[in-house]
C-alpha positions as CSV (number, residue, x, y, z in Angstrom):
1,X,79.3,-49.5,61.4
2,X,79.7,-51.1,58.0
3,X,76.6,-52.1,56.0
4,X,75.1,-55.2,57.6
5,X,75.2,-57.1,54.3
6,X,78.9,-56.7,54.0
7,X,79.6,-57.7,57.6
8,X,77.2,-60.7,57.4
9,X,78.8,-61.9,54.2
10,X,82.3,-61.7,55.7
11,X,81.1,-63.5,58.9
12,X,79.6,-66.3,56.8
13,X,82.6,-66.7,54.5
14,X,85.2,-66.7,57.4
15,X,83.0,-69.0,59.6
16,X,82.7,-71.5,56.7
17,X,86.5,-71.4,56.1
18,X,87.3,-72.0,59.8
19,X,84.7,-74.8,60.1
20,X,86.1,-76.4,56.9
21,X,89.6,-76.2,58.1
22,X,90.9,-73.6,55.7
23,X,92.3,-71.8,58.7
24,X,93.7,-74.2,61.4
25,X,93.5,-74.0,65.2
26,X,95.8,-71.2,66.4
27,X,96.3,-69.7,62.9
28,X,96.6,-65.9,62.9
29,X,93.9,-63.9,61.1
30,X,95.6,-60.8,59.9
31,X,93.4,-57.8,59.3
32,X,95.4,-56.3,56.4
33,X,95.6,-59.6,54.5
34,X,91.9,-60.3,54.9
35,X,91.0,-56.7,54.0
36,X,93.1,-57.0,50.8
37,X,91.6,-60.3,49.9
38,X,88.0,-59.2,50.3
39,X,88.8,-55.7,48.9
40,X,87.3,-53.9,51.9
41,X,88.8,-51.7,54.7
42,X,89.9,-53.3,58.0
43,X,86.7,-52.0,59.8
44,X,84.3,-54.7,58.5
45,X,86.9,-57.3,59.0
46,X,87.2,-56.2,62.7
47,X,83.5,-56.4,63.1
48,X,83.3,-59.8,61.5
49,X,86.1,-61.2,63.7
50,X,84.4,-59.8,66.7
51,X,81.2,-61.6,65.8
52,X,83.2,-64.9,65.3
53,X,84.8,-64.3,68.7
54,X,81.3,-64.2,70.3
55,X,80.7,-67.6,68.7
56,X,83.9,-69.0,70.1
57,X,85.6,-69.6,66.7
58,X,88.0,-66.7,67.0
59,X,90.1,-65.5,70.0
60,X,91.2,-61.8,70.0
61,X,94.0,-60.7,72.3
62,X,95.4,-57.2,72.9
63,X,98.5,-56.6,70.9
64,X,98.4,-60.1,69.4
65,X,95.4,-59.8,67.2
66,X,92.9,-62.5,66.2
67,X,93.5,-66.2,65.7
68,X,91.4,-69.3,65.2
69,X,90.5,-70.5,68.7
70,X,92.9,-73.2,69.9
71,X,91.7,-75.8,72.5
72,X,93.7,-78.2,74.7
73,X,92.9,-81.9,74.6
74,X,91.1,-81.6,77.9
75,X,88.9,-78.8,76.6
76,X,88.0,-80.9,73.5
77,X,87.0,-83.7,75.8
78,X,84.8,-81.3,77.9
79,X,83.1,-79.8,74.8
80,X,82.4,-83.2,73.3
81,X,81.1,-84.5,76.6
82,X,78.6,-81.5,76.7
83,X,77.7,-82.2,73.0
84,X,77.1,-85.8,73.6
85,X,74.5,-85.1,76.3
86,X,72.8,-82.3,74.4
87,X,72.7,-84.2,71.1
88,X,71.4,-87.3,72.8
89,X,68.5,-85.3,74.2
90,X,67.8,-83.6,70.8
91,X,67.8,-87.0,69.1
92,X,65.3,-88.4,71.5
93,X,63.0,-85.4,71.1
94,X,63.4,-85.5,67.3
95,X,62.4,-89.1,66.6
96,X,58.6,-88.7,66.8
97,X,58.7,-85.7,64.4
98,X,61.0,-87.0,61.6
99,X,59.1,-87.3,58.3
100,X,59.4,-89.6,55.4
101,X,61.1,-86.8,53.6
102,X,63.6,-86.4,56.4
103,X,64.5,-90.1,56.3
104,X,64.9,-90.0,52.6
105,X,67.3,-87.0,52.9
106,X,69.2,-88.6,55.8
107,X,69.6,-91.9,53.9
108,X,70.8,-89.9,50.8
109,X,73.4,-88.1,52.9
110,X,74.6,-91.4,54.4
111,X,74.9,-92.9,50.9
112,X,76.8,-89.9,49.7
113,X,79.2,-90.0,52.6
114,X,79.7,-93.7,52.2
115,X,80.4,-93.5,48.4
116,X,82.0,-90.1,47.6
117,X,82.2,-89.5,43.9
118,X,85.8,-89.7,42.7
119,X,88.5,-88.7,45.1
120,X,87.5,-88.2,48.7
121,X,86.3,-84.6,49.2
122,X,86.9,-83.8,52.9
123,X,85.1,-80.5,52.8
124,X,82.1,-82.0,51.1
125,X,82.0,-84.8,53.6
126,X,82.1,-82.3,56.5
127,X,79.2,-80.3,54.9
128,X,77.1,-83.5,54.5
129,X,77.9,-84.5,58.1
130,X,76.7,-81.1,59.4
131,X,73.6,-81.3,57.3
132,X,72.8,-84.8,58.6
133,X,72.9,-83.7,62.2
134,X,71.1,-80.4,61.5
135,X,68.1,-82.2,60.0
136,X,67.7,-84.3,63.2
137,X,68.2,-81.5,65.7
138,X,65.8,-79.1,63.9
139,X,63.0,-81.7,64.3
140,X,63.5,-81.7,68.1
141,X,61.2,-78.7,68.4
142,X,63.6,-77.2,70.9
143,X,65.1,-74.1,69.3
144,X,67.3,-73.1,72.2
145,X,68.7,-76.6,72.4
146,X,69.4,-76.7,68.7
147,X,71.1,-73.3,68.9
148,X,73.3,-74.5,71.8
149,X,74.3,-77.6,69.9
150,X,75.0,-75.6,66.7
151,X,77.3,-73.2,68.7
152,X,79.3,-76.1,70.3
153,X,79.6,-77.9,66.9
154,X,80.9,-74.8,65.3
155,X,83.5,-74.3,68.0
156,X,85.2,-77.6,67.4
157,X,84.4,-78.4,63.8
158,X,87.8,-77.3,62.6
159,X,89.3,-79.9,65.0
160,X,87.1,-82.7,63.5
161,X,88.1,-81.5,60.0
162,X,91.8,-81.5,60.9
163,X,91.6,-85.1,62.3
164,X,89.0,-86.5,60.0
165,X,91.2,-89.1,58.4
166,X,93.3,-89.8,61.5
167,X,90.2,-90.8,63.5
168,X,88.8,-92.9,60.6
169,X,85.7,-90.8,61.1
170,X,84.5,-91.0,57.5
171,X,84.3,-94.8,57.8
172,X,83.3,-95.6,61.4
173,X,81.3,-92.4,61.8
174,X,79.2,-93.1,58.8
175,X,78.5,-96.7,59.9
176,X,77.1,-95.0,63.1
177,X,75.0,-92.6,60.9
178,X,73.4,-95.7,59.2
179,X,72.6,-97.3,62.6
180,X,71.1,-94.0,63.8
181,X,68.8,-93.8,60.8
182,X,67.7,-97.4,61.3
183,X,66.9,-96.8,65.0
184,X,65.1,-93.6,64.3
185,X,63.0,-95.2,61.6
186,X,62.0,-97.9,64.0
187,X,60.9,-95.3,66.5
188,X,63.4,-96.4,69.1
189,X,64.0,-92.9,70.5
190,X,66.0,-94.0,73.6
191,X,68.2,-96.3,71.6
192,X,68.8,-93.7,69.0
193,X,69.7,-91.2,71.6
194,X,72.2,-93.5,73.2
195,X,73.7,-94.2,69.8
196,X,74.1,-90.5,69.2
197,X,75.7,-90.1,72.5
198,X,78.3,-92.8,71.7
199,X,78.8,-91.3,68.2
200,X,79.6,-87.9,69.4
201,X,81.6,-88.8,72.5
202,X,83.8,-91.4,70.9
203,X,84.7,-89.0,68.1
204,X,85.7,-86.3,70.6
205,X,87.8,-88.8,72.7
206,X,89.7,-89.9,69.6
207,X,90.5,-86.4,68.6
208,X,91.6,-85.5,72.2
209,X,93.8,-88.7,72.3
210,X,95.4,-87.7,69.0
211,X,96.1,-84.2,70.4
212,X,97.7,-85.7,73.5
213,X,100.0,-87.8,71.2
214,X,100.9,-84.7,69.1
215,X,101.5,-82.6,72.2
216,X,103.8,-85.3,73.7
217,X,105.8,-85.3,70.5
218,X,105.8,-81.5,70.3
219,X,105.7,-79.9,73.7
220,X,105.6,-76.4,72.2
221,X,102.2,-77.2,70.8
222,X,100.9,-77.8,74.4
223,X,102.4,-74.5,75.6
224,X,100.7,-72.7,72.7
225,X,97.4,-74.3,73.6
226,X,97.6,-73.1,77.1
227,X,98.3,-69.5,75.9
228,X,95.4,-69.8,73.6
């Protein structure tokens, strides 16, 4: 077993790169290349990839190695349907506990996502988007619920990142962020929860529809998705 700090650092870096889209769905994660890049042996890389497999971000198959988890369009729909229900619940539970400081931070994130400085930074937008949702769900007072949401979000974040521009998420999604903040500020927990449900599900359905279009144009992509 490699020192915990080395493994943890590798897990964090690789997770971040997958979530940000540095490695795309289905992309191979080669032990030797990663070991050379991080200047370590293959053992801590194996351990890090095993941890990421337990989180659903990586798939490891005998004789084929590790790759970033690939989902079919139907699987994306299923995951986003689950997310929509869980994130609606977390939003409803969070509203009574959000503080003035929370709202100030949420509004600052909305403003930054609405008006990125200079050229649009997709990675920065994704980071702000994750932070926006984390603030809300952490206030729900339901740690198991928050952990389940976080795991599901990690599993498909690379798909959101890949299709961020195609789904117009940075524009339409941020309008919905603004509406969410307004509803939560007004204490309208039920309405805020329903807005969150729509926000999550509509994004997932757009991504899945784009995947269906891509798979129809490139049948080999669909076959790869089935093989995982």
